C-alpha positions in Angstrom: 20.6 -16.4 20.1 20.0 -12.7 21.0 19.9 -10.3 18.1 20.4 -6.5 18.2 17.4 -4.4 19.3 16.2 -1.5 17.2 13.9 1.2 18.6 10.8 2.2 16.5 8.9 5.5 16.7 5.4 5.2 15.2 3.9 8.4 14.0 0.1 8.2 13.9 -2.4 6.5 16.3 -5.3 5.9 13.9 -6.5 2.8 11.9 -3.1 2.3 10.3 -1.3 2.9 13.6 -3.3 0.0 15.0 -2.4 -2.2 12.0 1.3 -1.4 12.3 1.3 -1.9 16.1 -0.3 -5.3 15.8 2.2 -6.3 13.1 5.1 -5.2 15.3 3.8 -7.3 18.1 3.4 -10.4 15.9 6.4 -10.3 13.6 9.1 -11.4 16.0 6.9 -14.2 17.3 6.6 -15.9 13.9 9.6 -14.8 11.8 13.3 -15.2 12.6 14.7 -11.6 12.2 18.2 -10.4 12.2 17.1 -7.6 14.6 14.4 -7.3 17.3 12.0 -4.3 16.8 11.2 -2.5 20.1 8.0 -0.4 20.3 9.7 2.6 21.9 7.3 5.6 21.3 4.1 6.4 19.6 3.3 9.9 18.5 -0.1 11.4 18.0 -1.5 14.9 18.7 -4.6 13.1 20.1 -3.3 12.1 23.5 -6.2 9.7 24.1 -5.4 7.8 20.8 -1.7 7.5 21.6 -2.4 6.4 25.2 -5.0 3.9 24.0 -2.6 2.3 21.5 0.3 2.3 24.0 -1.8 0.4 26.5 -3.1 -2.1 24.1 0.0 -2.9 22.1 2.8 -2.2 24.6 4.4 1.0 23.4 6.9 2.2 26.1 6.2 6.0 25.6 3.8 8.4 24.0 4.3 12.0 22.7 2.3 14.6 20.9 4.4 15.5 17.9 6.8 13.7 15.6 9.3 16.6 16.1 9.7 15.4 19.7 11.3 12.1 18.6 12.7 12.5 15.1 16.3 13.4 16.2 16.4 11.2 19.3 19.6 9.2 19.2 17.8 6.1 20.7 15.3 6.0 17.8 16.5 3.9 14.8 13.4 3.6 12.7 10.5 6.0 12.0 7.2 4.4 11.0 4.8 6.9 9.3 1.1 6.1 9.6 -0.3 9.6 9.2 -2.4 11.3 6.5 -0.7 11.6 3.1 0.1 15.3 3.1 2.3 14.8 6.2 4.5 12.0 4.7 6.9 14.3 2.8 8.0 16.4 5.7 8.3 13.6 8.3 10.1 11.2 6.0 12.7 13.8 4.8 13.4 14.9 8.4 13.7 11.3 9.5 16.2 10.5 6.7 18.2 13.6 7.5 18.4 12.5 11.1 19.8 9.1 9.9 16.7 7.1 10.6 15.4 4.3 8.4 11.8 5.1 7.3 8.7 3.0 6.8 5.8 4.9 5.3 2.2 4.2 4.5 0.9 4.4 0.9 0.6 6.3 -1.2 4.1 7.6 -0.7 3.1 11.3 -1.1 0.5 13.7 -2.5 2.6 14.5 -5.6 5.3 13.0 -7.7 7.7 15.9 -6.8 7.3 15.1 -3.1 7.7 11.4 -3.7 11.0 11.9 -5.7 12.3 14.3 -2.9 11.6 11.6 -0.3 13.4 8.9 -2.4 16.4 11.2 -2.9 16.5 12.0 0.8 16.7 8.4 1.9 19.3 7.7 -0.8 21.5 10.6 0.2 21.3 9.6 3.8 22.0 5.9 3.0 19.1 4.6 5.0 16.6 1.9 4.3 13.1 2.8 3.2 9.8 1.0 2.5 6.4 2.1 1.4 3.7 -0.1 2.7 1.9 -1.5 -0.4 1.0 -4.4 1.8 -1.0 -6.3 -0.9 2.4 -7.4 -2.3 2.9 -9.3 0.9 -0.2 -11.5 0.5 0.9 -15.1 -0.2 -1.4 -15.6 -3.2 0.0 -12.4 -4.8 3.6 -13.6 -4.2 2.6 -16.9 -5.8 1.2 -15.1 -8.8 4.5 -13.3 -9.3 6.4 -16.6 -9.0 4.2 -18.2 -11.7 4.6 -15.2 -14.0 8.4 -15.1 -13.5 8.7 -18.8 -14.2 6.9 -18.3 -17.5 3.9 -20.5 -16.5 1.4 -18.2 -18.2 3.7 -17.2 -21.1 4.0 -13.6 -22.3 1.6 -11.4 -20.4 -0.9 -9.7 -22.8 -3.6 -8.1 -20.6 -4.1 -6.9 -17.0 -7.4 -6.0 -15.4 -7.4 -4.5 -12.0 -10.4 -3.2 -9.9 -10.7 -1.9 -6.4 -14.2 -1.0 -5.4 -15.7 0.2 -2.1 -19.0 1.8 -1.1 -18.3 4.0 2.0 -18.9 7.3 0.1 -22.3 6.3 -1.3 -24.0 8.2 1.6 -24.0 11.9 0.6 -24.0 12.8 4.3 -20.6 11.2 4.9 -18.4 14.1 6.3 -15.7 16.0 4.4 -12.7 14.3 6.0 -9.1 14.7 4.9 -9.4 11.9 2.4 -11.9 14.1 0.4 -9.6 17.1 0.2 -6.9 17.3 -2.5 -4.4 19.3 -0.5 -4.3 16.5 2.1 -5.0 13.3 0.1 -3.4 14.1 -3.2 -6.4 12.5 -5.0 -9.5 10.5 -4.0 -10.2 6.9 -4.9 -7.2 7.1 -7.2 -4.7 7.6 -4.4 -6.6 5.6 -1.8 -7.5 2.5 -3.8 -6.1 2.9 -7.3 -2.6 3.2 -6.0 -2.8 -0.4 -4.8 -4.0 -1.6 -8.2 -1.3 0.3 -10.0 1.4 -1.0 -7.7 0.4 -4.6 -8.2 0.2 -4.0 -12.0 3.8 -2.8 -11.9 4.9 -5.6 -9.5 3.3 -8.4 -11.5 3.3 -7.2 -15.1 5.9 -4.5 -15.5 6.3 -0.7 -15.9 3.6 1.4 -17.3 4.6 3.8 -20.1 1.3 5.6 -20.9 -2.3 6.0 -19.7 -5.6 7.2 -20.9 -8.0 8.0 -18.1 -11.1 9.7 -16.7 -12.2 10.5 -13.2 -15.4 11.8 -11.7 -16.8 13.2 -8.5 -20.4 12.2 -8.0 -21.0 14.1 -4.7 -19.7 17.6 -5.1 -20.3 18.8 -1.5 -20.3 17.1 1.9 -20.8 18.2 5.5 -17.8 19.8 7.1 -17.0 17.9 10.3 -16.6 19.6 13.7 -13.3 17.6 14.0 -11.8 15.3 11.5 -12.0 11.9 13.1 -12.4 9.8 10.0 -15.6 7.7 9.7 -16.5 8.8 13.3 -16.6 12.5 12.4 -19.6 14.6 13.4 -21.1 17.2 11.0 -20.8 20.9 11.9 -23.9 21.7 9.8 -21.9 23.5 7.1 -21.1 22.2 3.7 -17.8 22.1 1.9 -16.5 21.2 -1.6 -15.2 17.8 -2.4 -11.9 18.4 -4.3 -11.0 14.8 -5.2 -12.4 12.1 -7.4 -15.0 9.6 -6.2 -14.0 7.2 -9.0 -11.3 6.8 -11.7 -10.8 4.6 -14.7 -7.7 4.2 -16.9 -6.4 2.3 -19.9 -2.8 1.2 -19.3 0.0 0.6 -21.8 2.9 -1.3 -20.4 6.5 -1.1 -21.5 6.6 -4.8 -22.4 3.7 -4.5 -25.0 1.0 -5.6 -22.5 -2.2 -3.6 -22.1 -4.6 -3.2 -19.2 -7.4 -1.4 -17.4 -7.7 0.0 -13.9 -11.0 0.9 -12.1 -11.2 2.3 -8.6 -14.2 3.8 -6.8 -15.5 4.5 -3.3 -19.1 4.7 -4.7 -19.8 1.1 -5.7 -23.0 0.4 -3.8 -22.8 -3.0 -2.1 -19.0 -3.5 -2.5 -17.1 -3.3 0.8 -13.6 -4.2 -0.4 -13.7 -5.6 -3.9 -10.0 -5.7 -4.8 -9.3 -8.0 -7.7 -7.0 -8.5 -10.6 -6.9 -10.8 -13.7 -3.7 -11.4 -15.8 -4.0 -13.1 -19.2 -1.0 -14.5 -20.9 -0.2 -16.5 -24.1 -0.1 -19.8 -22.2 -2.3 -19.3 -19.2 -4.0 -16.8 -16.8 -4.2 -15.8 -13.2 -7.0 -14.2 -11.1 -7.1 -13.0 -7.5 -9.9 -11.7 -5.3 -8.9 -10.0 -2.0 -12.0 -11.2 -0.3 -10.8 -14.7 -0.9 -7.2 -13.8 -0.2 -5.9 -17.3 0.5 -6.8 -18.5 -3.0 -5.3 -17.9 -6.4 -7.1 -18.9 -9.6 -4.9 -20.4 -12.3 -5.6 -21.5 -15.9 -3.0 -23.3 -18.0 -3.1 -24.2 -21.7 -0.6 -27.0 -20.9 -3.5 -29.0 -19.4 -5.1 -31.5 -21.7 -8.4 -30.4 -23.2 -10.3 -33.0 -21.3 -9.5 -31.4 -17.9 -8.6 -27.8 -19.0 -10.2 -25.2 -16.9 -9.7 -22.7 -14.0 -8.3 -24.3 -10.8 -8.3 -22.8 -7.4 -4.9 -23.0 -5.6 -5.1 -22.8 -1.8 -1.9 -20.7 -1.1 -1.6 -21.8 2.6 1.0 -24.6 2.2 4.6 -24.2 3.3 5.8 -23.9 -0.3 3.9 -20.7 -0.7 5.4 -17.3 0.1 5.6 -16.5 3.9 3.7 -19.6 4.8 6.5 -21.6 6.5 6.2 -19.2 9.4 2.5 -19.9 10.0 0.0 -22.8 10.5 -0.4 -26.2 8.8 -1.6 -26.1 5.2 -5.3 -25.2 4.9 -5.4 -22.8 7.8 -6.2 -19.3 6.3 -4.5 -16.0 6.9 -6.2 -12.6 7.1 -5.7 -8.9 6.2 -3.5 -8.3 9.3 -1.0 -10.9 8.1 0.0 -8.7 5.1 1.2 -6.1 7.6 3.1 -8.7 9.5 4.8 -9.9 6.3 5.6 -6.3 5.5 7.4 -5.9 8.8 9.2 -9.1 8.3 10.5 -7.9 4.9 11.4 -4.5 6.3 13.3 -5.7 9.4 15.1 -8.5 7.5 16.3 -5.9 5.0 17.2 -3.5 7.7 19.3 -6.1 9.6 21.1 -7.0 6.4 21.6 -3.4 5.2 19.5 -4.2 2.1 16.2 -3.1 0.6 13.2 -5.4 1.3 13.0 -8.3 -1.1 9.5 -7.9 -2.4 8.1 -4.6 -1.0 8.8 -1.2 -2.7 11.4 1.2 -1.4 10.8 4.9 -1.8 12.2 5.0 -5.3 10.0 2.1 -6.4 6.9 3.7 -4.8 7.7 7.0 -6.6 7.2 5.1 -9.9 3.6 4.3 -8.8 3.2 8.0 -7.9 4.3 8.9 -11.4 1.5 6.7 -12.9 -1.1 8.2 -10.6 -0.1 11.7 -11.6 -0.2 10.8 -15.3 -3.7 9.4 -14.8 -4.8 12.7 -13.3 -3.2 14.7 -16.2 -5.0 12.4 -18.7 -8.3 12.8 -17.0 -8.0 16.6 -17.0 -6.6 16.8 -20.6 -8.8 14.0 -22.1 -5.9 12.4 -23.9 -3.2 9.8 -23.6 -0.4 10.8 -21.2 3.1 9.4 -21.0 4.4 8.2 -17.7 7.9 9.7 -17.0 10.6 7.0 -17.0 12.4 6.7 -13.6 15.5 4.7 -12.6 15.4 2.0 -10.0 14.4 -1.7 -9.8 10.9 -3.0 -9.6 
């Protein structure tokens, strides 16, 4: 049976633009949605990038600026996949124009901007979603189910790490991700935000932090043009104004404690995103590089067989997996974006927030923790995380 079509405008033709475009292509082929997303227009000031994505993924139109499409009556959803410092203006303008908004993480560069974005979509009465896509990994969804069912008892400890190595080279150029006015913060916003979001999603709200951050490489070559990892140096040097790495102690509202470590200077680590959760009756561990697996330990097992077991989370009983292949056939990174789109368009069609992914109010809570970590690092003391309303 035919379902209503909804037109999407994608803002941003870079790495995340590709990931979102692929997800939009795949989601309606594998998930039964109450609406059908239509790839109407992709916007990017780089005409070549927009044209390339339009050709590869089937976007009907291209344009240079988001202002060209934000108020178009035929656009229903604005999908923001641009650098962090642009999220605030685009999202608020989209909400004021009555568009639902999907935005890449982190939601904004500051808590004030994040709150303003949440208030804008709430005033407009439109759906919103911030793409913390690791929530949409089946193994992570299974971890949440086990915790909610009480299988590991009361959660006592969280340990989260996200380590990469792409800034080890001191000649890597000074792209927007290394400038505070564009990125908000460094490894903290880029990687730590994922870890903090999952800590909130799986364990609960965080009420206080004690942190430190450090920049190992103080200056980097200024690029002729910021083209991410493909940027070419101009020969001049500029100051790095964000952290290369950050560490934090976490105190949760529900009496659990934890740690978070994020770095883009971990030599040899390409994408080491992991968490461990320890409870009174069991434990859970996850490694993103083995994303189809969830490690589980239970004190309910007899001592003769007690030990860590590996659960292959590719069976139909696991989150999202009914839509995919027979049990044992693994999924990859791109599937987390497809699941995100499935959550978003299901919620959009029903007039509800996505079931598992954060709306803007939820994502602003993660922003509050990130900002408290920055304050703690600067002040060298424990910092309270401001309490905010809204469901996790």
